[in-house]
C-alpha positions as CSV (number, residue, x, y, z in Angstrom):
1,M,-21.7,-47.7,35.2
2,S,-22.4,-44.5,33.2
3,L,-19.4,-42.6,32.0
4,L,-21.0,-39.5,33.5
5,A,-21.3,-41.1,37.0
6,E,-18.4,-39.0,38.2
7,D,-19.4,-35.8,36.8
8,T,-20.4,-33.1,39.6
9,E,-21.9,-30.7,37.2
10,A,-24.6,-31.8,34.7
11,A,-27.5,-29.8,33.1
12,D,-30.7,-31.1,34.5
13,L,-33.4,-30.6,31.4
14,G,-36.3,-31.9,33.5
15,L,-36.4,-35.5,31.9
16,R,-36.0,-38.7,33.5
17,W,-34.3,-41.6,31.6
18,K,-34.8,-45.2,31.4
19,P,-32.6,-48.0,29.7
20,G,-34.3,-48.4,26.5
21,F,-32.0,-49.4,23.7
22,A,-29.0,-49.4,25.9
23,A,-30.5,-52.3,27.9
24,L,-29.4,-54.6,24.9
25,G,-26.0,-54.4,25.9
26,P,-22.4,-53.3,24.7
27,A,-22.4,-55.4,21.6
28,F,-25.0,-52.8,20.1
29,F,-23.4,-49.7,21.0
30,T,-20.3,-47.6,22.2
31,E,-20.7,-45.5,25.5
32,L,-19.1,-42.2,24.8
33,R,-19.4,-38.5,25.5
34,P,-20.2,-35.7,23.1
35,T,-17.2,-33.5,21.8
36,P,-17.9,-29.9,23.1
37,L,-18.2,-27.0,20.7
38,P,-17.2,-23.4,21.7
39,D,-19.8,-20.4,22.4
40,P,-23.0,-22.3,21.2
41,Y,-25.9,-20.1,20.1
42,W,-29.7,-20.9,19.5
43,V,-30.8,-21.0,16.0
44,G,-34.2,-22.6,16.2
45,R,-36.3,-24.4,18.5
46,S,-39.7,-26.2,18.2
47,E,-41.9,-25.5,21.3
48,A,-44.1,-28.4,19.9
49,V,-41.6,-30.9,20.3
50,A,-40.6,-29.5,23.8
51,R,-44.1,-29.9,25.0
52,E,-44.0,-33.7,23.6
53,L,-41.0,-34.0,25.7
54,G,-42.5,-32.5,28.6
55,L,-40.0,-29.8,29.0
56,P,-41.0,-26.9,31.3
57,T,-41.9,-23.6,29.3
58,D,-38.8,-22.0,30.3
59,W,-36.6,-24.8,29.1
60,H,-34.5,-22.7,26.5
61,E,-33.5,-19.9,28.9
62,S,-30.9,-21.7,30.6
63,K,-27.3,-21.5,29.4
64,A,-26.6,-25.0,30.7
65,T,-29.5,-26.4,28.6
66,L,-27.8,-24.6,25.4
67,A,-24.5,-26.1,26.4
68,A,-25.9,-29.6,27.0
69,L,-27.8,-29.8,23.7
70,T,-24.7,-28.9,21.7
71,G,-22.6,-31.6,23.6
72,S,-20.7,-29.1,25.7
73,M,-22.0,-30.2,29.0
74,P,-23.1,-33.6,30.4
75,V,-27.1,-34.3,30.7
76,A,-28.3,-35.3,34.1
77,G,-29.2,-38.9,34.3
78,A,-28.4,-39.4,30.6
79,R,-26.1,-42.3,29.2
80,P,-24.8,-41.0,25.8
81,I,-24.2,-44.0,23.4
82,A,-23.6,-44.3,19.7
83,T,-25.1,-47.5,18.0
84,V,-23.7,-49.7,15.5
85,Y,-25.2,-50.9,12.3
86,S,-24.2,-51.8,8.6
87,G,-26.2,-51.3,5.3
88,H,-26.4,-51.0,1.6
89,Q,-25.5,-47.6,0.2
90,F,-26.6,-47.0,-3.2
91,G,-27.2,-50.7,-3.8
92,V,-23.8,-51.6,-2.7
93,W,-23.0,-53.4,0.6
94,A,-20.9,-50.9,2.7
95,G,-20.3,-53.1,5.4
96,Q,-20.2,-51.8,9.1
97,L,-21.4,-48.1,9.5
98,G,-23.1,-46.9,12.6
99,D,-23.8,-43.5,14.3
100,G,-20.8,-41.7,13.0
101,R,-22.0,-38.3,14.2
102,A,-25.1,-39.0,16.1
103,I,-25.0,-39.6,19.7
104,M,-28.0,-40.8,21.7
105,L,-28.5,-39.3,25.1
106,G,-31.1,-42.0,26.2
107,E,-34.9,-42.7,26.2
108,T,-37.3,-40.7,28.2
109,E,-39.6,-42.2,30.6
110,G,-42.4,-41.0,28.0
111,G,-40.8,-43.5,25.5
112,L,-38.9,-40.8,23.3
113,E,-35.2,-41.3,22.3
114,V,-33.4,-38.0,22.2
115,Q,-30.2,-37.8,20.0
116,L,-27.5,-35.2,19.1
117,K,-26.5,-35.1,15.5
118,G,-23.2,-33.4,14.9
119,A,-21.9,-34.1,18.4
120,G,-18.6,-35.3,17.4
121,R,-16.6,-38.3,16.4
122,T,-17.6,-41.8,17.4
123,P,-16.0,-45.3,17.0
124,Y,-18.2,-45.3,13.8
125,S,-17.1,-42.2,12.1
126,R,-14.9,-43.9,9.5
127,G,-12.5,-41.1,9.1
128,G,-15.1,-38.5,9.4
129,D,-15.2,-35.4,11.9
130,G,-18.4,-36.3,13.6
131,R,-19.8,-33.1,12.9
132,A,-22.7,-31.4,10.9
133,V,-22.8,-27.9,9.3
134,L,-25.3,-25.2,9.9
135,R,-26.7,-25.7,6.4
136,S,-27.7,-29.2,6.8
137,S,-28.8,-28.9,10.3
138,I,-31.2,-26.2,9.4
139,R,-32.6,-28.0,6.6
140,E,-33.2,-31.1,8.9
141,F,-34.7,-29.2,11.8
142,L,-37.2,-27.5,9.4
143,C,-38.1,-30.5,7.4
144,S,-38.5,-32.8,10.4
145,E,-41.3,-30.5,11.7
146,A,-42.6,-29.7,8.2
147,M,-43.2,-33.6,7.5
148,H,-44.9,-33.8,11.0
149,G,-47.2,-30.8,10.0
150,L,-48.2,-32.8,6.9
151,G,-49.2,-35.9,8.9
152,I,-46.2,-37.9,7.5
153,P,-44.6,-40.4,10.0
154,T,-41.2,-38.8,10.8
155,T,-38.4,-38.1,13.4
156,R,-38.8,-34.7,15.1
157,A,-36.2,-32.0,15.8
158,L,-36.3,-30.1,19.2
159,C,-33.7,-27.7,18.2
160,V,-30.7,-26.4,16.2
161,T,-27.8,-25.0,18.0
162,G,-24.9,-23.2,16.1
163,S,-21.1,-22.7,17.0
164,D,-18.6,-20.8,14.8
165,A,-16.3,-23.6,15.0
166,P,-15.1,-24.4,11.4
167,V,-16.3,-27.5,9.6
168,Y,-14.5,-28.7,6.4
169,R,-16.7,-29.7,3.5
170,E,-16.3,-28.4,-0.1
171,E,-15.7,-25.2,1.9
172,I,-15.2,-24.2,5.3
173,E,-18.6,-23.9,7.1
174,S,-19.7,-23.3,10.7
175,A,-20.8,-26.3,12.9
176,A,-24.3,-27.1,14.4
177,V,-26.1,-29.7,16.2
178,V,-29.7,-31.0,15.7
179,T,-31.4,-32.3,18.8
180,R,-33.5,-35.3,17.1
181,V,-36.5,-37.2,18.6
182,A,-38.2,-40.3,17.7
183,P,-39.8,-43.5,19.4
184,S,-36.8,-45.3,17.9
185,F,-33.9,-44.6,15.7
186,V,-33.5,-48.4,14.9
187,R,-32.7,-48.8,11.2
188,F,-33.0,-51.8,8.6
189,G,-29.1,-51.6,8.8
190,H,-29.0,-52.6,12.8
191,F,-30.5,-56.0,11.7
192,E,-28.2,-56.2,8.6
193,H,-25.1,-55.7,10.8
194,F,-25.7,-58.7,12.9
195,A,-26.9,-60.9,10.2
196,A,-24.0,-60.2,8.2
197,N,-21.5,-61.2,10.9
198,Q,-23.6,-64.3,11.8
199,R,-24.3,-62.9,15.3
200,D,-27.7,-64.7,15.3
201,E,-27.9,-64.4,19.2
202,E,-27.7,-60.4,19.1
203,L,-29.8,-60.5,15.8
204,R,-32.7,-62.2,18.0
205,A,-32.2,-60.1,20.8
206,L,-32.5,-56.9,18.6
207,A,-35.7,-58.3,16.8
208,D,-37.1,-59.4,20.1
209,Y,-36.6,-55.9,21.6
210,V,-38.2,-54.2,18.6
211,I,-41.2,-56.6,18.5
212,D,-41.9,-56.4,22.2
213,R,-41.6,-52.6,22.3
214,Y,-43.3,-51.4,19.0
215,Y,-44.9,-54.5,17.5
216,P,-46.5,-56.5,20.1
217,A,-49.2,-57.7,18.0
218,C,-46.6,-60.0,16.3
219,R,-46.6,-62.1,19.2
220,T,-49.8,-63.3,19.1
221,T,-50.6,-63.3,15.3
222,D,-51.9,-66.3,13.6
223,R,-50.2,-65.2,10.4
224,F,-47.4,-67.4,8.9
225,G,-48.2,-70.0,11.2
226,G,-47.5,-67.8,14.3
227,N,-44.1,-66.9,13.0
228,A,-43.7,-63.6,14.9
229,Y,-40.5,-62.7,13.1
230,A,-42.4,-63.1,9.7
231,A,-45.5,-61.0,11.0
232,F,-42.8,-58.3,12.1
233,L,-41.4,-58.2,8.6
234,E,-44.8,-57.8,7.2
235,A,-45.8,-55.1,9.5
236,V,-42.5,-53.2,8.7
237,S,-43.4,-53.5,4.9
238,E,-46.8,-52.2,5.4
239,R,-45.7,-49.3,7.5
240,T,-43.0,-48.5,4.9
241,A,-45.5,-48.9,2.1
242,A,-47.9,-46.3,3.5
243,L,-45.1,-44.0,4.1
244,L,-43.8,-44.2,0.6
245,A,-47.4,-43.4,-0.6
246,Q,-47.4,-40.3,1.6
247,W,-44.0,-39.2,0.2
248,Q,-45.3,-39.7,-3.3
249,A,-48.4,-38.1,-3.0
250,V,-46.8,-35.0,-1.4
251,G,-44.1,-34.8,-3.9
252,F,-41.4,-35.6,-1.4
253,C,-37.8,-36.8,-2.7
254,H,-35.6,-38.5,0.1
255,G,-32.5,-38.4,-2.2
256,V,-30.6,-41.2,-0.2
257,M,-32.6,-44.2,0.5
258,N,-29.9,-46.5,1.6
259,T,-30.8,-49.3,4.0
260,D,-29.0,-47.6,7.0
261,N,-31.4,-44.6,6.3
262,M,-34.9,-46.7,6.6
263,S,-36.7,-46.8,9.9
264,I,-37.9,-50.0,11.2
265,L,-40.9,-47.8,12.3
266,G,-41.7,-46.5,8.9
267,L,-40.6,-43.1,9.9
268,T,-39.0,-40.4,7.7
269,I,-35.4,-40.6,8.9
270,D,-32.1,-39.0,8.0
271,Y,-32.8,-35.7,6.2
272,G,-29.9,-35.0,3.6
273,P,-30.4,-34.2,0.2
274,F,-34.2,-34.2,0.3
275,Q,-36.5,-31.9,-1.9
276,F,-40.2,-31.0,-2.4
277,L,-40.8,-31.2,-6.0
278,D,-41.1,-27.6,-7.7
279,G,-42.1,-28.4,-11.4
280,F,-43.8,-32.1,-11.4
281,D,-41.0,-34.4,-12.9
282,P,-41.3,-38.0,-12.1
283,R,-37.6,-38.7,-13.0
284,H,-36.4,-35.8,-10.8
285,I,-33.1,-36.6,-9.1
286,C,-32.8,-34.4,-5.9
287,N,-29.2,-35.6,-4.7
288,H,-26.5,-34.1,-6.9
289,S,-24.3,-37.1,-5.8
290,D,-26.8,-39.7,-7.3
291,T,-25.2,-39.7,-10.6
292,Q,-27.2,-42.9,-12.0
293,G,-30.5,-41.7,-10.6
294,R,-31.0,-44.8,-8.4
295,Y,-33.1,-42.5,-6.0
296,A,-35.2,-40.4,-8.5
297,F,-38.6,-39.7,-7.4
298,N,-40.4,-42.4,-9.4
299,Q,-38.0,-45.1,-8.3
300,Q,-38.6,-44.5,-4.4
301,P,-41.5,-47.0,-4.3
302,N,-39.2,-49.7,-5.7
303,V,-36.1,-49.0,-3.9
304,A,-38.1,-49.1,-0.7
305,Y,-39.2,-52.6,-1.6
306,W,-35.6,-53.5,-2.7
307,N,-34.4,-52.4,1.0
308,L,-37.3,-54.4,2.5
309,F,-35.8,-57.5,0.8
310,C,-32.6,-56.8,2.2
311,L,-34.0,-56.7,5.7
312,A,-36.1,-59.8,4.8
313,Q,-32.6,-61.5,4.0
314,A,-31.2,-60.2,7.5
315,L,-34.2,-61.8,9.5
316,L,-34.0,-65.0,7.6
317,P,-32.1,-66.8,10.5
318,L,-35.0,-66.0,12.7
319,I,-37.9,-66.6,10.2
320,G,-36.4,-69.9,9.2
321,D,-37.9,-70.4,5.7
322,Q,-37.0,-68.1,2.8
323,E,-40.4,-68.6,1.3
324,V,-42.1,-67.3,4.2
325,A,-39.9,-64.2,4.3
326,V,-40.7,-63.6,0.7
327,A,-44.4,-64.1,1.4
328,A,-44.0,-61.4,4.3
329,L,-43.2,-58.8,1.8
330,E,-46.1,-59.6,-0.7
331,S,-48.4,-57.2,1.0
332,Y,-46.2,-54.4,0.0
333,K,-47.4,-54.6,-3.4
334,T,-51.1,-54.0,-2.5
335,V,-50.7,-51.6,0.4
336,F,-48.6,-49.1,-1.5
337,P,-50.8,-48.7,-4.5
338,N,-53.9,-48.6,-2.4
339,E,-52.5,-46.2,0.0
340,F,-51.2,-44.1,-2.8
341,E,-54.6,-44.1,-4.6
342,G,-56.4,-43.3,-1.3
343,R,-54.1,-40.3,-0.7
344,M,-54.6,-38.9,-4.3
345,R,-58.4,-39.5,-4.0
346,A,-58.2,-37.2,-1.0
347,K,-56.1,-34.5,-2.9
348,L,-59.0,-34.9,-5.7
349,G,-61.7,-34.3,-2.9
350,L,-63.0,-37.8,-3.4
351,T,-64.2,-39.7,0.0
352,E,-65.1,-42.9,-1.7
353,A,-63.4,-45.2,-4.4
354,A,-64.8,-45.7,-7.8
355,E,-63.8,-47.5,-11.1
356,G,-62.7,-44.4,-13.0
357,D,-60.3,-43.2,-10.1
358,R,-57.2,-44.7,-11.3
359,P,-57.3,-43.2,-14.9
360,L,-58.3,-39.7,-13.4
361,I,-55.2,-39.8,-11.1
362,E,-53.0,-41.0,-14.0
363,G,-54.2,-38.5,-16.3
364,V,-53.5,-35.6,-14.2
365,L,-50.0,-36.8,-13.2
366,K,-49.4,-37.0,-17.1
367,L,-50.6,-33.4,-17.8
368,L,-48.3,-32.2,-14.7
369,A,-45.4,-34.2,-15.9
370,A,-45.7,-33.0,-19.5
371,G,-45.8,-29.4,-18.6
372,K,-43.6,-29.6,-15.6
373,V,-46.4,-27.8,-13.6
374,D,-45.6,-26.6,-10.1
375,Y,-46.9,-29.7,-8.0
376,T,-47.9,-27.9,-4.6
377,I,-49.2,-24.8,-6.4
378,F,-51.4,-27.1,-8.9
379,W,-53.1,-28.9,-6.0
380,R,-53.7,-26.1,-3.9
381,R,-55.2,-24.1,-6.8
382,L,-57.4,-26.9,-7.6
383,S,-58.7,-26.9,-4.0
384,G,-59.5,-23.1,-4.7
385,Y,-61.5,-24.0,-7.8
386,M,-63.4,-26.5,-5.7
387,T,-64.2,-23.6,-3.3
388,D,-64.9,-20.6,-5.6
389,G,-65.5,-22.2,-8.9
390,N,-62.9,-20.1,-10.5
391,V,-60.9,-22.4,-12.7
392,E,-58.8,-19.9,-14.7
393,P,-56.0,-19.8,-11.9
394,V,-55.7,-23.6,-12.4
395,R,-56.1,-23.5,-16.1
396,D,-53.2,-20.8,-16.3
397,L,-50.7,-23.5,-15.1
398,F,-51.0,-25.4,-18.2
399,L,-49.7,-24.9,-22.0
400,D,-52.0,-27.8,-22.8
401,R,-55.1,-25.9,-22.3
402,A,-57.1,-28.5,-24.2
403,G,-55.6,-31.3,-22.4
404,F,-56.4,-29.8,-19.1
405,D,-60.0,-29.0,-20.2
406,A,-60.7,-32.6,-21.2
407,W,-59.0,-33.7,-17.8
408,L,-61.1,-31.3,-15.9
409,L,-64.4,-32.5,-17.7
410,S,-63.6,-36.0,-16.3
411,F,-63.1,-34.5,-12.7
412,S,-66.2,-32.5,-12.8
413,Q,-68.3,-35.6,-13.9
414,R,-66.7,-37.5,-11.2
415,H,-67.8,-35.1,-8.5
416,A,-71.4,-35.0,-10.1
417,G,-73.8,-35.3,-7.0
418,T,-71.0,-34.8,-4.4
419,D,-71.2,-32.2,-1.8
420,R,-68.8,-29.5,-3.2
421,A,-68.2,-27.9,0.2
422,L,-67.3,-31.0,1.9
423,A,-65.1,-32.0,-1.2
424,A,-63.2,-28.4,-0.8
425,E,-62.7,-29.0,2.8
426,L,-60.9,-32.5,2.2
427,M,-58.9,-30.9,-0.5
428,R,-57.7,-28.2,1.7
429,R,-56.8,-30.6,4.3
430,S,-54.9,-32.9,1.9
431,N,-53.3,-30.3,-0.4
432,P,-50.8,-27.9,1.6
433,K,-50.2,-24.4,0.9
434,F,-46.6,-24.5,2.1
435,V,-43.8,-26.9,1.9
436,L,-40.1,-26.6,2.5
437,R,-38.9,-25.6,-1.1
438,N,-35.1,-25.5,-1.5
439,H,-35.1,-22.0,-2.1
440,L,-36.9,-21.1,1.1
441,G,-34.5,-23.1,2.8
442,Q,-31.7,-21.6,1.5
443,Q,-32.8,-18.2,2.3
444,A,-33.1,-19.0,5.9
445,I,-29.7,-20.5,5.8
446,E,-27.9,-17.7,4.4
447,A,-29.6,-15.3,7.1
448,S,-28.6,-17.8,9.7
449,Q,-25.1,-17.8,8.6
450,Q,-25.1,-13.8,9.3
451,K,-26.7,-14.6,12.8
452,D,-30.2,-13.8,11.7
453,H,-32.3,-16.7,12.6
454,S,-35.8,-15.0,11.9
455,G,-36.2,-16.8,8.7
456,V,-35.8,-20.1,10.4
457,A,-38.5,-19.1,13.0
458,T,-41.0,-18.0,10.2
459,L,-40.5,-21.0,8.0
460,L,-41.0,-23.2,11.2
461,A,-44.3,-21.4,12.0
462,L,-45.7,-21.9,8.4
463,L,-44.5,-25.5,8.0
464,Q,-46.0,-26.7,11.4
465,T,-49.5,-25.7,9.9
466,P,-49.1,-26.0,6.3
467,F,-52.7,-26.5,5.4
468,E,-53.8,-23.1,6.9
469,E,-53.8,-19.9,4.8
470,H,-51.6,-17.7,7.0
471,P,-52.8,-14.3,5.6
472,G,-49.7,-12.2,4.6
473,A,-47.3,-15.1,4.0
474,D,-48.3,-15.7,0.2
475,A,-44.7,-15.1,-0.9
476,Y,-43.8,-18.4,0.9
477,A,-46.2,-20.3,-1.1
478,G,-45.5,-19.0,-4.7
479,F,-43.4,-20.0,-7.7
480,P,-39.6,-20.7,-7.0
481,P,-37.2,-18.0,-8.5
482,D,-35.3,-19.0,-11.5
483,W,-32.3,-19.4,-9.4
484,A,-33.8,-22.0,-7.4
485,S,-33.0,-24.8,-10.1
486,T,-29.3,-24.1,-9.8
487,I,-29.2,-25.3,-6.0
488,E,-27.3,-28.3,-5.6
489,I,-27.9,-30.8,-2.7
490,S,-25.6,-33.6,-2.0
491,C,-24.8,-35.9,0.8
492,S,-22.1,-33.8,2.2
493,S,-23.5,-32.3,5.3
């Protein structure tokens, strides 16, 4: 029976719920209620996600909805749970983890899970307060929608609500709750948890649930002699490889790629100390807590493979053969480079592969790294050059003019005989004008801390359609100010 069965007052969001993950049984979660926050207020809302959920157009006008999405009022028909998982953190086995501050309301009839992040303590909080601060909540809200706008698989965010309730981190901050949405929040760590505790029955139930819901083709495959669990591992590996290729192509640093932060659906999940690159530095470390540089930008593809190897170990009791499990990971090594080169070709306006493409891609990345050239601005200006033929705005980005000129000659020769207008259009659709730079997020956060949420709304509008020109918004697409380099982003949120 639901803990909420006795409630006489609950907010009706217009959503209808189905069992979803909760049907797996109590071994996988704890049923509990969010902890209320006083005097909640709206910080930001995504109408695009509201439409995805099928919410009515006036969904945000109700005080009951505001209270419910801050964890202060039950949601009609929902059965809130926190799930248990384990994982490797910074390469070290951390044991049992779980949803320490995220409480899932349930799965809608449309197949989307809705989760409140920052809604209070759970049995998996490990001494934490179960809260999220306004700073990190705004960052997650904006970046979730920014990644979707870029076409990169991600969890989504319906809204951020705030409260003046104090939260104690390095300093006292105010509380907030992010309403997150995804087809599934299952992570690699869910499988690691049951494997590490030799609970093979639960491990199989979880794998069967995920395969039947999200990877049904694995049931009828002839891969690996019809081994559905090996085919599942291969499919997850390939989705993860494609995701990492998109991260690397757009210059996105996740910052904390622990196995418990890896989505089984190949989604970008758990936005913490992330950053979009400003000046291109392959060795950039965006997480101030990552003193060893494990999650540096250029290490992300290898870390993803390492995490997949951990998943393979967890699935080994089901796969049954270590060699088969290792073989199921092999395609990562071809999918990632192929996907990455495909993304980079699109950024260069190339529709078909040719023998010299890899040196062309590697050449420009070396030039960008040598001069720490602003990554997003370079690609957008190169798109402009393809449109109007004016190379000076691009050339001005480089101190090594001779090196750039030599590369540009190769680039021009590669485009000989191509339709320049089509190439320019492909480049505009592949090279965003707007990304969520740290300083832009920081400015919106500081304004919101003073109860001015207009900056959040402005950034959201730009980031949801980042390839458009948005006349009048060029200031949001310019170079970062000098003080941006002093912003420190850590795991503390």
